[in-house]
C-alpha positions as CSV (number, residue, x, y, z in Angstrom):
1,M,-54.4,33.6,57.7
2,Y,-52.4,30.8,56.1
3,I,-49.3,31.2,58.2
4,K,-49.5,29.0,61.2
5,K,-47.3,28.4,64.2
6,F,-44.3,26.2,63.5
7,T,-45.0,22.6,64.6
8,L,-42.6,19.8,64.9
9,K,-44.2,18.2,61.8
10,T,-43.6,21.4,59.8
11,L,-39.9,21.4,60.9
12,Y,-39.5,17.8,59.8
13,L,-41.1,18.7,56.4
14,F,-38.6,21.6,56.0
15,I,-35.6,19.4,56.8
16,G,-37.0,16.6,54.5
17,L,-37.2,19.0,51.6
18,S,-33.7,20.1,52.2
19,V,-32.4,16.6,51.9
20,L,-34.7,15.8,49.0
21,F,-33.2,18.6,46.9
22,N,-29.6,17.8,47.9
23,Y,-28.9,21.1,49.6
24,N,-26.3,21.3,52.3
25,I,-28.3,23.5,54.6
26,I,-27.3,23.2,58.3
27,V,-30.4,23.5,60.5
28,F,-29.6,23.3,64.2
29,S,-26.8,20.9,63.3
30,A,-23.1,20.8,62.5
31,D,-23.4,17.7,60.3
32,T,-21.8,17.8,56.8
33,Y,-22.1,15.3,53.9
34,K,-19.6,14.2,51.3
35,W,-20.4,12.6,47.9
36,S,-17.9,10.1,46.4
37,T,-16.0,11.0,43.2
38,T,-14.4,7.6,42.8
39,P,-14.0,6.8,39.0
40,D,-16.4,4.2,37.7
41,S,-15.0,1.8,35.1
42,L,-17.3,0.0,32.7
43,E,-16.3,-2.5,30.1
44,T,-18.1,-3.8,27.0
45,S,-16.8,-5.4,23.8
46,T,-17.3,-5.3,20.1
47,S,-15.0,-6.5,17.2
48,T,-11.9,-5.2,15.5
49,S,-8.5,-6.3,14.1
50,E,-5.1,-6.9,15.6
51,P,-3.1,-3.7,16.1
52,I,-1.7,-2.7,12.7
53,T,2.0,-3.4,11.9
54,P,3.4,-1.1,9.2
55,N,4.3,-2.9,6.0
56,N,7.6,-2.0,4.3
57,D,7.4,-4.3,1.3
58,L,5.8,-2.4,-1.5
59,N,9.0,-2.1,-3.5
60,L,8.8,1.6,-4.2
61,Q,11.4,3.4,-6.3
62,S,11.0,6.7,-4.4
63,G,13.6,7.7,-1.8
64,A,11.1,7.9,1.1
65,A,7.4,7.3,1.6
66,I,4.7,7.0,4.3
67,L,1.0,6.1,4.5
68,I,-1.0,7.2,7.5
69,D,-4.6,7.1,8.6
70,Q,-5.8,10.7,8.7
71,N,-8.2,10.2,11.6
72,S,-5.7,8.6,14.1
73,G,-2.3,9.4,12.6
74,Q,-1.5,5.7,12.7
75,V,1.3,4.6,10.3
76,L,0.2,1.9,7.8
77,Y,3.3,1.9,5.7
78,E,6.7,3.6,5.9
79,H,10.0,3.6,4.0
80,N,12.9,5.9,5.1
81,S,10.1,8.0,6.6
82,H,12.5,10.1,8.9
83,E,15.2,10.7,6.3
84,Q,15.8,14.5,5.9
85,L,15.1,15.5,2.3
86,R,14.3,18.6,0.3
87,P,10.5,19.1,0.2
88,A,10.3,21.5,-2.7
89,S,6.8,23.1,-3.0
90,V,5.3,20.6,-0.5
91,T,6.7,23.2,1.9
92,K,3.6,25.2,1.1
93,V,1.5,22.8,3.2
94,M,2.9,24.6,6.2
95,S,2.5,28.0,4.6
96,I,-1.2,27.2,3.9
97,L,-1.7,25.9,7.4
98,L,-0.5,29.2,8.9
99,I,-2.8,31.1,6.5
100,M,-5.8,29.0,7.5
101,E,-5.0,29.5,11.2
102,A,-4.9,33.3,10.6
103,L,-8.3,33.1,8.9
104,D,-9.7,31.1,11.9
105,S,-8.4,33.6,14.4
106,G,-9.9,36.5,12.5
107,Q,-6.5,38.1,11.7
108,I,-7.4,38.1,8.1
109,S,-10.5,37.4,5.9
110,L,-10.9,35.8,2.5
111,E,-12.0,39.1,1.1
112,D,-8.9,41.0,2.1
113,K,-6.9,42.5,-0.8
114,V,-3.3,41.4,-0.7
115,P,-0.7,43.5,-2.6
116,C,2.2,42.0,-4.5
117,S,5.6,43.5,-3.5
118,E,8.7,43.7,-5.8
119,N,10.1,40.8,-3.8
120,A,7.0,38.6,-4.4
121,S,6.9,39.4,-8.1
122,S,10.6,38.5,-8.6
123,M,10.1,34.9,-7.5
124,G,11.1,32.2,-9.9
125,G,9.7,28.7,-10.3
126,S,5.9,28.1,-10.5
127,Q,4.0,31.3,-10.4
128,I,1.1,33.3,-11.8
129,W,3.3,36.2,-12.8
130,L,2.0,38.8,-10.3
131,T,3.2,42.3,-11.1
132,P,4.3,44.8,-8.4
133,S,1.3,46.5,-6.7
134,E,-1.1,44.0,-8.3
135,T,-3.7,42.8,-5.7
136,L,-5.6,39.6,-5.3
137,T,-7.9,38.6,-2.5
138,V,-6.8,36.1,0.1
139,N,-9.3,33.6,-1.4
140,E,-7.6,34.0,-4.8
141,M,-4.1,33.7,-3.3
142,I,-5.0,30.4,-1.5
143,K,-6.5,29.1,-4.7
144,C,-3.3,29.8,-6.7
145,M,-1.1,28.3,-4.0
146,C,-3.1,25.1,-3.9
147,V,-3.8,24.6,-7.6
148,V,-0.7,25.9,-9.4
149,S,1.7,26.1,-6.5
150,A,2.3,29.8,-7.0
151,N,5.5,31.0,-5.4
152,D,4.7,34.7,-5.9
153,C,1.4,34.3,-4.1
154,T,3.0,32.4,-1.3
155,V,5.6,35.2,-0.7
156,A,2.9,37.9,-1.0
157,M,0.8,36.1,1.7
158,A,3.8,35.6,4.0
159,E,4.6,39.4,3.8
160,Y,0.9,40.2,4.3
161,L,0.6,38.1,7.5
162,C,4.0,38.8,9.1
163,G,5.5,41.8,7.5
164,S,8.4,39.9,6.0
165,T,9.2,36.4,4.7
166,D,11.9,36.0,7.5
167,A,9.2,36.6,10.2
168,F,6.9,34.2,8.4
169,V,9.5,31.5,8.1
170,A,10.3,31.8,11.8
171,K,6.6,31.2,12.5
172,M,6.7,28.2,10.2
173,N,9.6,26.7,12.3
174,E,7.8,27.5,15.5
175,R,4.6,25.7,14.3
176,A,6.7,22.7,13.1
177,K,8.2,22.4,16.6
178,E,4.7,22.5,18.2
179,L,3.6,19.7,15.9
180,G,6.6,17.6,16.8
181,M,8.2,17.8,13.3
182,N,11.7,17.0,14.5
183,D,13.1,16.3,11.1
184,T,12.2,19.7,9.7
185,H,13.9,23.0,9.3
186,F,12.4,25.6,6.9
187,K,14.6,28.3,5.3
188,N,11.8,29.7,3.0
189,C,8.1,29.7,2.6
190,H,7.9,28.4,-1.0
191,G,10.3,25.4,-1.3
192,I,12.8,26.6,-3.8
193,D,16.1,24.7,-3.2
194,E,18.2,26.1,-0.3
195,D,20.8,24.4,1.8
196,G,19.4,23.4,5.2
197,H,15.8,23.6,4.0
198,V,14.7,20.0,4.8
199,T,11.9,17.8,6.1
200,S,10.9,14.1,6.1
201,A,8.0,12.1,4.7
202,Y,6.8,11.6,8.3
203,D,6.8,15.3,9.1
204,I,5.0,16.1,5.8
205,S,2.3,13.6,6.9
206,V,2.0,15.4,10.3
207,M,1.5,18.8,8.8
208,S,-0.8,17.5,6.1
209,R,-2.9,15.8,8.7
210,E,-3.1,19.0,10.8
211,L,-4.2,21.0,7.8
212,L,-6.8,18.5,6.6
213,T,-8.2,17.6,10.1
214,K,-8.3,21.1,11.6
215,H,-9.2,23.0,8.3
216,P,-11.3,20.6,6.2
217,N,-12.5,23.5,4.0
218,I,-9.0,23.5,2.4
219,T,-10.3,20.7,0.2
220,K,-12.5,23.3,-1.5
221,Y,-9.2,24.5,-3.0
222,T,-7.1,21.4,-3.2
223,T,-9.8,19.5,-5.2
224,I,-10.1,22.1,-8.0
225,W,-9.0,20.6,-11.3
226,M,-9.4,23.7,-13.5
227,D,-10.3,27.3,-12.6
228,S,-9.2,30.9,-13.5
229,I,-8.5,34.3,-12.0
230,R,-8.3,37.8,-13.4
231,D,-11.8,37.6,-14.8
232,G,-11.0,34.4,-16.7
233,K,-7.8,35.7,-18.3
234,S,-5.5,33.5,-16.3
235,E,-6.2,29.7,-16.4
236,L,-5.3,27.5,-13.4
237,V,-4.8,23.7,-13.9
238,N,-4.0,21.6,-10.8
239,T,-0.4,20.2,-10.6
240,N,-1.8,17.2,-8.7
241,K,-3.0,14.8,-11.4
242,L,-4.7,12.5,-8.8
243,V,-7.4,15.2,-8.3
244,R,-8.7,14.2,-11.7
245,N,-7.7,10.6,-11.9
246,Y,-8.1,9.0,-8.5
247,E,-11.4,8.3,-6.9
248,G,-11.9,10.1,-3.6
249,C,-8.8,12.3,-3.9
250,T,-9.0,15.4,-1.6
251,G,-5.6,16.9,-2.4
252,L,-3.0,17.8,-1.4
253,K,0.3,19.3,-2.6
254,T,2.9,18.6,-5.2
255,G,6.6,19.7,-5.3
256,S,9.6,19.3,-7.5
257,T,13.0,20.8,-8.2
258,S,16.2,19.6,-9.8
259,L,17.6,18.6,-6.4
260,A,14.5,17.5,-4.6
261,L,13.3,15.5,-7.6
262,Y,9.5,14.7,-7.3
263,N,7.5,14.9,-4.1
264,L,3.8,14.6,-3.3
265,S,1.5,14.7,-0.3
266,A,-1.7,12.9,-1.5
267,S,-4.9,12.5,0.4
268,A,-8.1,10.6,-0.3
269,T,-11.3,9.5,1.4
270,R,-13.5,6.4,0.7
271,N,-16.2,4.9,2.8
272,G,-15.3,6.9,5.8
273,L,-11.6,6.1,5.7
274,S,-9.3,9.0,5.0
275,L,-5.6,8.4,4.1
276,I,-2.5,10.5,3.5
277,A,0.3,9.2,1.3
278,V,3.6,11.0,1.1
279,I,6.2,10.4,-1.6
280,M,9.6,12.0,-1.6
281,K,12.5,11.9,-4.1
282,A,10.6,10.0,-6.8
283,P,12.8,9.7,-9.9
284,T,10.1,11.1,-12.3
285,G,6.7,12.9,-12.1
286,P,4.7,9.9,-13.3
287,I,6.4,7.6,-10.8
288,R,5.5,10.0,-8.0
289,F,1.8,9.8,-8.9
290,A,1.9,6.1,-9.5
291,E,3.5,5.3,-6.2
292,A,1.2,7.6,-4.3
293,Q,-1.7,5.8,-5.9
294,K,-0.1,2.5,-5.0
295,L,0.1,3.5,-1.3
296,L,-3.5,4.7,-1.3
297,D,-4.7,1.5,-3.0
298,Y,-2.8,-0.5,-0.4
299,G,-4.5,1.4,2.4
300,F,-8.1,1.2,1.0
301,N,-7.7,-2.5,0.0
302,N,-6.4,-3.6,3.4
303,F,-8.0,-1.3,6.0
304,E,-11.3,0.1,7.0
305,Y,-12.7,2.5,9.5
306,K,-15.1,1.0,12.0
307,K,-17.4,3.5,13.6
308,L,-18.3,2.6,17.2
309,A,-20.3,5.6,18.5
310,N,-21.4,9.0,17.4
311,K,-20.6,12.5,18.7
312,N,-23.1,13.6,21.4
313,D,-24.0,10.0,22.3
314,L,-25.2,9.8,25.9
315,I,-22.9,7.8,28.2
316,K,-24.9,8.4,31.4
317,E,-26.1,11.2,33.6
318,I,-23.9,12.1,36.5
319,S,-24.9,14.0,39.6
320,V,-23.9,17.6,40.2
321,D,-23.1,18.5,43.8
322,K,-24.2,22.0,44.9
323,G,-25.6,22.8,41.5
324,I,-28.8,24.5,40.4
325,E,-29.6,21.3,38.7
326,N,-29.1,17.8,40.2
327,G,-27.4,16.3,37.2
328,V,-25.8,16.7,33.8
329,N,-25.6,14.4,30.8
330,A,-22.1,13.0,30.0
331,I,-21.8,12.7,26.2
332,L,-19.1,11.8,23.7
333,E,-17.1,14.8,22.5
334,N,-16.5,13.4,19.0
335,D,-17.3,10.4,16.8
336,S,-15.7,7.3,18.1
337,G,-14.2,4.6,15.9
338,V,-11.1,2.6,15.2
339,L,-9.0,1.6,12.2
340,I,-9.1,-2.1,11.5
341,Q,-7.6,-4.5,9.0
342,K,-10.1,-6.1,6.7
343,G,-10.9,-9.7,7.4
344,Q,-9.5,-9.9,10.9
345,N,-12.0,-9.7,13.7
346,K,-11.1,-9.8,17.3
347,D,-12.6,-8.6,20.6
348,I,-12.0,-5.0,21.4
349,V,-12.3,-3.7,24.9
350,Q,-14.1,-0.5,25.6
351,S,-13.2,1.1,29.0
352,V,-15.3,4.1,30.3
353,Q,-13.6,6.2,32.9
354,L,-16.2,8.6,34.4
355,T,-16.8,10.1,37.8
356,D,-20.1,9.4,39.6
357,S,-20.5,13.0,40.5
358,I,-18.9,16.4,40.1
359,N,-19.0,19.7,42.0
360,A,-20.7,22.8,40.4
361,P,-20.1,24.9,38.5
362,V,-19.9,22.7,35.3
363,S,-19.1,24.2,31.9
364,A,-20.6,22.9,28.6
365,G,-17.9,20.8,27.0
366,Q,-16.0,20.3,30.2
367,V,-14.0,17.0,30.1
368,L,-15.6,14.5,32.6
369,G,-13.8,11.3,31.5
370,S,-12.9,9.3,28.5
371,V,-13.7,6.1,26.5
372,T,-10.6,4.1,25.6
373,Y,-10.5,1.3,23.1
374,S,-7.8,-1.4,23.4
375,L,-6.9,-4.7,22.0
376,N,-4.6,-7.2,23.7
377,G,-3.6,-4.5,26.1
378,N,-2.7,-2.0,23.4
379,E,-4.7,1.3,23.2
380,I,-6.0,1.8,19.7
381,G,-8.4,4.7,20.2
382,K,-9.6,7.3,22.7
383,V,-12.4,9.9,22.9
384,N,-13.3,12.4,25.6
385,I,-16.6,12.4,27.6
386,V,-17.8,15.9,28.1
387,A,-20.7,17.8,29.8
388,E,-23.6,18.4,27.5
389,K,-24.4,21.8,29.1
390,S,-23.4,24.2,31.8
391,V,-24.7,23.8,35.3
392,G,-24.3,26.8,37.6
393,K,-23.4,26.7,41.3
394,N,-26.2,27.1,43.9
395,T,-25.9,30.1,46.2
396,A,-27.2,30.2,49.8
397,F,-29.9,32.6,48.7
398,N,-31.4,30.5,45.9
399,M,-31.1,27.3,48.0
400,I,-33.1,28.9,50.9
401,E,-35.5,30.5,48.4
402,H,-36.2,27.2,46.7
403,V,-36.8,25.3,49.9
404,F,-38.9,28.1,51.4
405,F,-41.3,28.2,48.5
406,N,-41.5,24.4,48.4
407,W,-42.3,24.5,52.1
408,L,-45.0,27.2,51.7
409,S,-46.6,25.1,48.8
410,L,-46.6,22.1,51.0
411,L,-48.3,24.0,53.9
412,R,-51.0,25.3,51.6
413,Y,-51.5,21.9,50.1
414,S,-51.8,20.3,53.5
415,K,-54.6,22.7,54.7
């Protein structure tokens, strides 16, 4: 028989294995152990520019304007950016955002057939002349909203999602509040002039950034130059001329009325740098596009995006207390980088805040710490550090089981 009488040596082996595998098993003792969770701070350096100061000297003719970095939301240029003005059809950026969120949540699908009501078919302004009871898919509705700014499609989608345009507009204002759009109040979903229907260049940049960042597939629609619906019988030509004429243009939305004059939220990406330029109350359509291009050119000529690390890069392994595994990899949640001014290189400080250990259970994607980038004491970027995978909590049964089988194996090996 392999099972022998317990000896003092065997007991020491048992206790030694318990310690080796970090199990808090109390054997003839009341001792307990604690592991420190004091944050560990590491610092390294690379190069970047001084923090960016918005430039207000581009001499634009438009009533208001703003240029932001899409990745960080940092303002690169602004002019009357918080003045409340009429948005016209740029309103539809919020309408489209709500539609994309409904798609993500599974409330609707791109293949759903959306009927046109009497109310939707009676809309004026830009439209595709929907007739009552005519149906288009959600995919076609979004295309018409993005390409030709169709008011009838916008109303049909609002009614389809919320039952009425009033309920949809209430949801637009609720979402605007969540995004911190303090200059905004929507009265309709399409942008036709109405007293009290106002927003600002800054707020348009906020909702445009939310749409482009959280729903990048929208550019499949906003970059269409020409297309058609109704089996080719109805041609669509984009109202945003930059889609055809500006390198890297990704959208986004035009708007104009007799009171609002000419508005535009324009987006473009070059060499990893994505920018959003908003123009409001331009005196003419051509000036609207020219000044949006001027803003984008200013951004691409003066700034660049410097990538510092990649999503899923390993920071280090941290120990897991009372887990079925002893450790878990701490990785970056997203790509890490900063916006810098061209030709200005300074030292950037990278600070890693990360605990040495964590108690089980651990969930995949659980935030464990962060990496912060700063320059001259100013924070210019931040990315979360997360757990690469889940680690379950050890139970008394599997702890004893693991130690017991290791003990048996050691006894057999020592024969």
